[in-house]
C-alpha positions in Angstrom: 0.1 0.1 0.0 1.3 3.3 -1.1 1.3 6.0 1.7 1.9 9.7 2.0 5.3 8.9 3.4 6.1 7.1 0.1 5.1 10.2 -1.9 7.3 12.5 0.2 10.2 10.1 -0.3 9.7 10.6 -4.0 10.2 14.4 -3.5 6.7 15.3 -4.0 5.2 18.4 -2.3 2.5 17.6 0.1 -1.0 19.2 -0.3 -4.7 18.4 -0.4 -4.1 16.4 -3.7 -2.3 13.7 -1.6 -5.6 12.3 -0.4 -7.2 11.8 -3.9 -4.0 10.7 -5.5 -3.4 7.9 -2.8 -7.0 6.7 -3.1 -6.7 6.4 -6.9 -3.1 4.7 -6.6 -4.3 2.0 -4.0 -7.6 1.4 -5.7 -5.8 0.7 -9.0 -2.7 -1.0 -7.3 -0.4 1.3 -9.3 3.4 0.7 -9.0 6.5 1.2 -11.0 6.2 3.1 -14.3 2.3 3.2 -14.0 2.6 4.9 -10.7 5.1 7.5 -11.9 3.1 8.2 -15.1 0.0 8.8 -12.9 1.8 11.1 -10.6 3.1 13.2 -13.5 -0.5 13.9 -14.4 -1.6 15.1 -10.9 1.4 16.4 -9.1 1.6 20.2 -8.6 3.7 22.1 -11.0 7.2 23.1 -9.9 7.2 26.5 -8.0 8.0 29.5 -10.2 10.9 31.6 -8.8 11.1 35.3 -9.3 12.6 36.2 -12.6 16.4 36.8 -12.3 16.2 40.3 -13.9 13.3 42.7 -14.3 11.3 42.5 -17.6 12.1 45.8 -19.4 9.3 48.4 -19.5 8.6 51.6 -21.4 9.1 54.8 -19.4 6.8 57.5 -20.8 7.5 60.1 -18.1 10.0 62.9 -17.2 10.5 65.1 -14.1 10.6 68.8 -14.2 11.1 69.4 -10.5 12.9 67.6 -7.5 9.6 66.4 -6.1 8.7 64.9 -9.4 12.0 63.2 -9.8 11.6 61.7 -6.1 8.2 60.4 -7.2 9.5 58.8 -10.4 12.5 57.4 -8.5 10.2 55.4 -6.2 7.9 54.5 -9.1 10.9 53.0 -10.9 12.1 51.1 -7.8 8.5 49.7 -7.5 8.4 48.6 -11.2 11.8 47.0 -11.0 10.5 44.7 -8.2 7.2 44.1 -9.8 8.6 43.3 -13.2 10.5 40.1 -11.8 7.1 38.5 -11.1 7.1 35.2 -13.1 4.1 35.9 -15.2 5.1 39.4 -16.5 6.0 39.9 -20.1 5.9 43.7 -20.6 5.0 47.0 -19.0 4.8 50.7 -19.1 4.4 53.9 -17.0 2.5 57.0 -18.2 3.2 60.7 -17.4 0.8 60.5 -14.5 2.6 57.6 -12.7 2.8 57.8 -8.9 3.1 55.4 -6.2 0.2 53.4 -4.9 1.6 51.4 -2.1 4.8 49.7 -0.8 7.6 48.9 -3.2 6.6 46.2 -5.7 3.1 47.6 -6.1 1.9 48.6 -9.4 1.9 52.4 -9.5 -1.1 54.6 -10.7 -0.3 55.1 -14.2 1.1 51.8 -14.7 0.4 49.0 -17.3 1.6 45.5 -16.7 1.1 42.6 -19.1 1.0 39.1 -17.8 0.7 35.8 -19.7 -2.1 33.4 -18.4 -2.6 35.3 -15.3 -4.9 37.8 -13.6 -3.4 39.8 -10.8 -6.3 41.3 -8.6 -3.8 43.5 -6.9 -2.8 45.2 -10.2 -6.5 46.4 -10.9 -7.0 47.2 -7.1 -10.2 47.4 -5.2 -11.7 50.2 -7.5 -12.4 47.8 -10.3 -13.3 49.6 -13.5 -12.9 53.1 -12.4 -14.1 54.9 -15.4 -15.4 58.1 -17.2 -18.5 58.7 -19.1 -19.4 61.6 -21.4 -22.7 62.9 -22.5 -23.2 65.8 -24.9 -26.2 67.7 -23.9 -26.2 70.2 -26.8 -26.7 73.9 -25.9 -28.2 73.4 -22.5 -27.1 76.0 -19.9 -24.0 74.6 -18.0 -25.3 76.0 -14.6 -28.7 74.4 -14.9 -27.0 71.0 -15.7 -24.7 71.3 -12.6 -27.7 72.4 -10.5 -29.8 69.4 -11.7 -27.0 67.0 -11.3 -26.4 68.0 -7.8 -30.0 67.1 -7.0 -29.7 63.7 -8.6 -26.2 62.4 -7.9 -25.0 60.6 -4.7 -21.4 60.9 -3.2 -20.1 59.6 0.0 -20.3 56.2 1.8 -23.0 53.7 1.5 -25.8 53.6 -1.1 -29.1 55.1 -1.9 -32.2 54.6 0.3 -34.8 52.3 -1.3 -37.1 55.2 -2.4 -34.2 56.7 -4.4 -32.7 53.5 -5.9 -32.4 52.8 -9.6 -33.6 49.4 -10.9 -30.9 46.7 -11.2 -31.0 45.3 -14.7 -32.2 41.6 -14.7 -29.4 40.4 -16.9 -26.8 41.9 -14.6 -28.5 40.3 -11.6 -28.7 36.9 -13.4 -24.9 37.2 -14.2 -24.1 37.9 -10.7 -26.1 34.9 -9.4 -24.5 32.6 -11.7 -20.9 33.5 -10.7 -19.4 32.0 -7.5 -17.4 35.4 -7.0 -20.6 37.5 -7.1 -23.3 35.3 -5.9 -23.7 36.4 -2.3 -26.4 38.5 -0.8 -23.8 41.1 0.2 -22.9 41.6 -3.4 -26.3 41.7 -4.7 -27.5 44.2 -1.9 -24.6 46.5 -2.9 -25.4 46.1 -6.7 -28.9 47.6 -5.9 -28.0 50.2 -3.3 -24.8 51.6 -4.9 -26.2 52.0 -8.5 -26.2 55.6 -9.3 -23.6 56.5 -6.6 -20.1 57.9 -7.1 -18.3 57.4 -3.7 -15.5 59.9 -2.8 -11.9 60.6 -3.2 -11.0 61.8 -6.8 -14.4 60.8 -8.2 -16.4 63.7 -9.7 -19.2 65.0 -11.6 -17.9 67.7 -14.2 -19.8 70.1 -16.4 -18.0 71.9 -19.2 -18.2 73.2 -22.8 -16.6 71.5 -25.7 -14.0 73.8 -27.3 -14.7 72.4 -30.7 -18.6 72.7 -30.8 -19.5 74.9 -27.8 -21.9 72.0 -26.6 -22.4 71.5 -22.9 -20.9 68.4 -21.8 -21.5 66.2 -18.6 -18.6 64.0 -17.5 -18.8 61.5 -14.5 -15.8 59.7 -12.9 -16.3 56.7 -10.6 -16.1 53.0 -10.3 -17.8 49.8 -9.2 -18.1 51.0 -5.6 -18.9 48.1 -3.2 -19.7 45.6 -5.9 -16.0 45.8 -7.1 -14.5 46.1 -3.7 -16.1 42.8 -2.5 -14.9 41.0 -5.8 -11.4 42.3 -5.3 -11.4 41.0 -1.7 -12.4 37.6 -2.9 -9.9 37.7 -5.8 -7.0 38.5 -3.5 -7.8 35.5 -1.3 -8.0 33.1 -4.2 -4.8 34.6 -5.7 -3.0 34.2 -2.4 -4.1 30.5 -2.3 -2.4 30.0 -5.6 0.6 32.1 -4.7 1.5 29.9 -1.8 1.7 26.8 -4.1 2.8 28.4 -7.3 5.3 31.2 -6.4 5.8 31.8 -2.7 8.6 34.2 -3.5 6.2 36.6 -5.3 5.1 39.5 -3.3 1.5 38.9 -1.9 0.4 42.2 -3.7 1.3 40.6 -7.0 -0.3 37.1 -6.5 -2.3 35.8 -9.4 -5.2 33.6 -10.4 -4.1 31.3 -13.3 -6.5 31.9 -16.2 -6.7 28.3 -17.2 -8.2 27.1 -14.0 -12.1 27.3 -13.1 -11.1 30.0 -10.7 -9.5 32.0 -13.4 -12.4 31.6 -15.8 -15.0 32.6 -13.2 -12.8 35.6 -12.2 -12.5 36.7 -15.7 -16.4 36.5 -16.1 -16.9 38.5 -12.8 -14.8 41.3 -14.1 -16.9 41.5 -17.2 -20.1 41.6 -15.0 -18.6 44.3 -12.8 -17.6 46.2 -15.9 -21.4 46.0 -17.1 -22.5 47.1 -13.7 -20.1 50.1 -13.7 -21.2 51.3 -17.0 -24.8 51.2 -15.9 -23.8 53.0 -12.8 -22.7 55.9 -14.9 -25.7 55.5 -17.3 -28.5 55.9 -14.8 -27.2 59.2 -13.5 -26.7 60.6 -17.1 -30.1 59.5 -18.2 -31.8 60.9 -15.0 -30.1 64.2 -15.4 -30.9 64.4 -19.1 -34.4 63.4 -18.6 -35.0 66.0 -15.8 -33.5 68.7 -18.1 -35.6 67.5 -21.0 -32.4 67.7 -23.0 -31.8 65.5 -26.1 -28.5 63.4 -25.8 -26.2 64.4 -28.9 -23.4 61.9 -28.1 -22.3 59.6 -25.4 -19.2 57.5 -24.8 -17.1 56.0 -22.1 -14.1 54.2 -21.2 -12.4 52.5 -18.1 -8.9 53.3 -16.9 -8.7 50.8 -14.0 -9.2 47.3 -15.5 -7.8 44.0 -16.8 -7.8 43.9 -20.7 -7.2 40.7 -22.6 -5.4 40.0 -26.0 -5.2 36.3 -26.5 -3.4 34.8 -23.4 -2.0 38.1 -22.4 -3.7 40.2 -19.7 -3.1 43.8 -19.5 -3.5 45.2 -16.0 -4.1 49.0 -16.3 -3.8 50.7 -12.9 -5.0 54.1 -14.0 -4.3 54.0 -17.7 -6.7 54.7 -20.6 -7.0 52.1 -23.2 -6.7 53.2 -26.8 -6.5 50.1 -28.9 -10.0 49.0 -30.1 -9.2 45.4 -29.2 -9.5 46.3 -25.6 -12.9 47.9 -25.8 -15.7 45.6 -27.1 -18.2 48.4 -27.0 -16.3 51.4 -28.2 -18.5 54.3 -29.6 -16.2 57.3 -29.4 -12.7 58.7 -28.5 -11.3 58.3 -25.0 -11.5 60.6 -22.1 -8.7 62.0 -19.9 -9.6 64.4 -17.0 -6.8 66.4 -15.4 -8.2 68.4 -12.5 -11.3 70.2 -11.6 -10.0 73.6 -12.9 -8.5 72.3 -16.2 -10.0 71.0 -19.4 -10.9 67.4 -19.9 -8.9 66.0 -22.9 -10.7 64.1 -25.5 -8.1 61.9 -27.3 -7.7 59.1 -29.8 -4.7 56.9 -30.8 -3.7 53.4 -31.0 -0.8 51.0 -30.0 2.7 52.3 -30.5 6.2 51.1 -29.8 6.1 52.5 -26.4 2.5 52.8 -25.0 1.3 49.0 -25.2 -2.0 50.5 -26.4 -2.6 52.9 -23.5 -2.5 56.7 -22.6 -2.5 58.4 -19.1 -5.7 58.5 -17.2 -5.3 61.9 -15.6 -2.7 64.1 -14.0 -1.5 62.0 -11.1 0.0 63.0 -7.8 3.6 63.8 -6.7 2.6 63.9 -3.1 0.2 61.7 -1.0 -2.9 63.4 0.3 -1.5 63.8 3.7 1.8 65.3 2.5 -0.1 67.6 0.3 -2.1 68.9 3.1 1.0 69.4 5.3 2.6 71.4 2.4 -0.4 73.9 2.4 -0.1 74.7 6.2 -0.3 78.5 6.9 -3.5 78.9 4.7 -7.0 78.0 5.6 -9.0 75.5 3.5 -11.2 78.4 2.5 -8.3 80.5 1.3 -6.8 77.7 -0.7 -10.3 76.9 -2.2 -10.8 80.5 -3.3 -7.4 80.7 -4.9 -7.5 77.4 -6.7 -11.1 77.4 -8.0 -11.4 81.0 -9.2 -13.4 81.1 -12.4 -15.1 77.8 -11.9 -18.2 76.7 -10.1 -16.6 74.1 -7.8 -18.8 72.3 -5.3 -18.3 69.8 -2.5 -21.3 67.5 -1.9 -21.0 67.5 1.7 -20.0 71.2 1.9 -16.7 70.3 3.4 -13.5 71.5 1.4 -11.1 68.6 0.6 -7.9 70.4 -0.2 -6.4 67.1 -1.3 -8.6 67.3 -4.4 -7.8 70.9 -5.3 -5.7 71.4 -8.5 -2.4 71.9 -6.6 -2.7 68.3 -5.2 -2.1 67.0 -8.8 0.8 67.2 -11.3 0.9 70.2 -13.6 -1.8 69.6 -16.1 0.2 71.4 -19.0 3.2 69.3 -18.3 1.1 66.0 -18.5 -0.5 67.3 -21.7 2.9 68.1 -23.2 4.3 64.7 -22.3 1.3 63.0 -23.9 2.5 64.7 -27.1 6.2 64.2 -26.5 6.0 60.4 -26.0 3.4 60.0 -28.8 1.0 58.5 -26.5 -2.3 59.9 -27.9 -3.6 62.9 -30.0 -5.9 65.4 -28.4 -8.9 66.1 -30.6 -11.0 68.2 -28.4 -11.0 69.8 -24.8 -14.0 70.1 -22.4 -13.4 73.6 -20.9 -14.5 73.6 -17.2 -17.6 75.3 -16.1 -17.8 73.6 -12.7 -17.8 70.2 -10.8 -19.0 68.4 -7.8 -16.9 66.2 -5.7 -17.6 64.5 -2.3 -15.4 66.7 -0.2 -14.2 65.8 3.3 -17.2 63.9 4.4 -15.2 62.1 7.1 -15.1 65.4 9.1 -18.6 64.5 10.2 -18.1 60.7 10.4 -19.0 59.2 13.8 -15.6 57.6 14.2 -13.9 61.1 13.8 -16.3 62.9 16.1 -15.7 60.1 18.7 -12.0 60.4 18.4 -12.1 64.3 18.6 -14.3 64.0 21.7 -11.8 61.6 23.3 -8.9 64.0 22.4 -10.9 66.8 23.9 -11.6 64.9 27.1 -8.0 64.0 27.6 -6.8 67.6 27.0 -9.4 68.7 29.6 -8.2 66.2 32.1 -4.7 67.2 31.5 -5.6 70.8 32.0 -7.4 70.0 35.2 -4.4 68.1 36.5 -2.1 70.9 35.7 -4.4 73.4 37.5 -4.6 71.1 40.6 -0.7 71.0 40.7 -0.5 74.7 40.4 -3.0 75.2 43.1 -0.8 73.0 45.5 2.3 75.0 44.7 0.6 78.2 45.5 -0.6 76.8 48.8 
């Protein structure tokens, strides 16, 4: 009788597969060549080590200041580590590249192509973060922004039942059929979060086309809780594979092999989340146009935070705009690249070049983290900064709380990014949407219960310390 000890002596790696293999071996009395032939069909593949050298990647970025150079240096260090991941075949960084985590994490503005593998950490929790544009003709921009403010939803959570949009039956059916999406939690979020924009750098922007003078509505947001839950599941499954396939790979770069049932289901789940996210934009645009009684002249959209497939190669775009039509099955127009609330949104077109892998930047990117940017503005009030940086536009925060980490100075210089797009031949600008105004979430966390509790605790501690100091002073006087 063959035992687990016998398999270990043959140099095989133990695992759950031992149980089934031993049952089959002993049931069929396998031995000798027959035993080894069977084991070759069921034993795990050898572990994949990190590549000895980083796979070369395209650098479509330059620095004009010391701060930008420090940012780029970190991005390059991170890419050098990431590009040793065994699945990786090519990569690129865009002019908006900036760090997005510890060394080895794909940067914002990064594209990484992997063969036969989906890396959930390379698309991050904000799956299918995207932009949609609707041309509303000669409608008054202020009226559009006022109407949009009444309809849109920013901040945490979702819509109350009476304000929810209907979840399309085909999307619900796809979710129920997919093991990554078929949970009451995911389905609940799919209903509640439809027609919501979240927070951070997500926005609703109204501007005027430089080419036609038409008023244009642009929204920027992703898959909200639906995508976040999928990401969490994907990372757990990828980690399960990483431990067996490539334990030397950084956990952030773990992958799901695409030739497995898990890989097939995860790819299908990504497509369903993409469909849901497009609907998330669409319901807002349709509701605003309907309330305005405005005819839609033109509409198109593109994601910039997703996984795109070309044969057995999977392109992970962490904040990069796809240009090549092969990446976009429902393409209906050019691509959309926002910069910041006070600058025009670029409308571009292009294709695959020798250095862009078929992608362009997704925005302006950051040189400093949100926290470091806030520290850099010490000495001025939020109100002063807001007045200085939003002069000439109608900028609004949904929660009436200024978030200085979303003001224009928090981002790279828009003109520099635009110039680098041209210099590196990444895309061609065919129109610009000149800003009228925008809505962003704002610093809603100022009023969050956890922050109020934290501030109350600090105030209580300060009061207790003051009382103690007063008591000590009184004793000294006595």
